[in-house]
N, C-alpha and C positions, 0 to 999 in steps of 0.2 A: 416532557421536553425532549426535543430531538437535536442531536449534535451531528456535525459533519467532520469526518476525518479524511482529509485528502492525502494521497501519496501515489507513488508509481508502483511500489511493492514488487521490485525486480531483484530478487524474489521476496515474498512474504516471509518474515523471520520472527524469532521469539520477541524481539524488541517491539515489532508491530503488534504482535499478540498481546503483549503487556499493555500497550497503549489502548487497545480495544477493551481489554478487561477493566482498565482504570477508567476509561471514558464511560463504560456501561454502569459504573458506580455513580456517575454524575448525571447521566441522561437516561431517559426511558428507552429511546431508540437511537441507533447510530447509523448514519449513512457513511459507508466506506466508499470513498470516491477514488476510482482508479484513473489517475491522470495519464496523459500521453497515450491514450487508448489506441490511437492510430499507429503507434510505433511498435515494431517488433524486429527480431532478427538483427539487432545491432548490439554493440558492446555494452552500451548503457541501458538499452531496452531490449533484452533478448527474448522476452516472453510476450506472447500476444495478450490482449485484454481478456480473451476467453480463458486462456491458461491461468492468468492471474486470478480470475473469478473462481476457477476451480480450486486453486491453492487456498484461497481465503475461505471459501464456503466449506471445503472439506476440513480445514483446520478448525474452524469455529464449531463444526459438528463434532469433530474429534474431542474438543474441549467442552462439550455439552453446553454451548451457548445457544439458547433457543433462537430459531430462525425468525421468530416474530420480534426480535430485538434489534435486527439489523437489516439494512439494504446494502447491496453491492452494485454500484453503478459506474460503468465506464464513461469517460469523458475525453473526447478528442481535444487536442490543444488548439488554441488560437494565438496569434502573434501580436496581441494587443493587451498588455498587462493592465492598462487603465480600465478595461471593461471585463476583465477575466472573472471577477467575483459575480458580476451580473450574468455572464455566460454560464457559470456554474449554477446559479439560481434557476436558469431556464431549463436545466436538465434534471434537477433533483426535486424530491418533495421539500416542502418548507422545513427550515431548520432554525434553531435559536442561537446556536453558538458553533464556532469552529474550533476544533482541537488539533493542534499541530505545533511543530517546532520550526518549520521553514520560515525564515524572517520575511521573505517576499510575500508568501501566502498570507501570513499574519497581517502585514502592512496593507495588502490589497483588501482584505476583508474588513479591517478597521476603517479604512477609507470609505467602504461601502456601508458603514454603520452596523456591522455585525460584531457581536461580542466574540472574543477569542480567549482561549485558555491554553497554556502550555502544559503538556504532560511532563512528568519527571523524565529524566534521562534514564533509560534502562540499558546500561552497559553498552553505550553507543560505539565503543572501541570495537567490540566483537559483533554486536548486532547492527551491522552496517551492510547494506546491500552491495556496495562497491567492493568491500572486503570479501564478502561471500562469493561474489562473481569471480574475483581474483583467485580465490581458493579453488573454485570449480575449474577455472581455466588451467590452473597448475596441477589439476588432478589430485588435489590434496583433500583427503576424505574428512578433514576437520570441519568442512562446511556443513556436514550432516549433523553436527552437534549444535549448529546455530539456527536450524530451521526445524519446524515441527515435522513429524513423521509423514503427515499428509502432503506436505510440500515436497519432501523427498520422493514420495510415490509419484506425484504429478511430473516432476522434473525427469525422473527415470523413465516413466511411461512415454513421454514425448521425446526422449533422448535430448533433453535440454542441455545436459552437461556436454554432450558431444557437439551440439549446435554452437555453444559458446566457444569451445575449443576451435571449431572450424572457422568461426567468424574472425578470430584473431590470426588464423593461418597457422 
C-alpha cells in the first residue's frame, strides 16, 4: 500500500519526520508531496522545491529510512481547489490513502474518493514551520533544536537563514 503525505515543508522539521515515521508503519511506500513547488524567496515559502527535496532526502537518509520506501515529488500550485486532488493524481504514482492534518487537503481528497488518515499531533506548538521561520528571522538559535541536523546543514549551506532575514528587511 502506498500513502501520500502533502506539505510545504518550509522547513522540514522533527514533526514532519515523526509523521513520515508514523506513516511508514502504516504503508509500504510514502509519497512526500512538496506543495507550492513554484514558490521560493518569500516569507511563507523561503526555500525552493529543490532545497526542500535536499532537506527531506538528507534527513531520511540521516535517520536510516530506506530510499525504496519513499518518493519526494514537487508539485506546483493551481488555483482551483475543486480539481486539486485530481491535479495531484496526475503528478504522482498511484496511492491508496492521504496522510495529513490540513482540513482543506483532507476535504478535497475525501471529495475525490480517497481514503484519508490524520496522524497524531507531534508537539505542533514547537514543531511548526511558521514558528521555526520566526526564530530564524530573529536570529534565535533555538530553531536548530527543532529541525534535524541535515536540515540545519542545508539551510546554512544555502544561507537560507540570511535569506529569510533579508526578505523581511
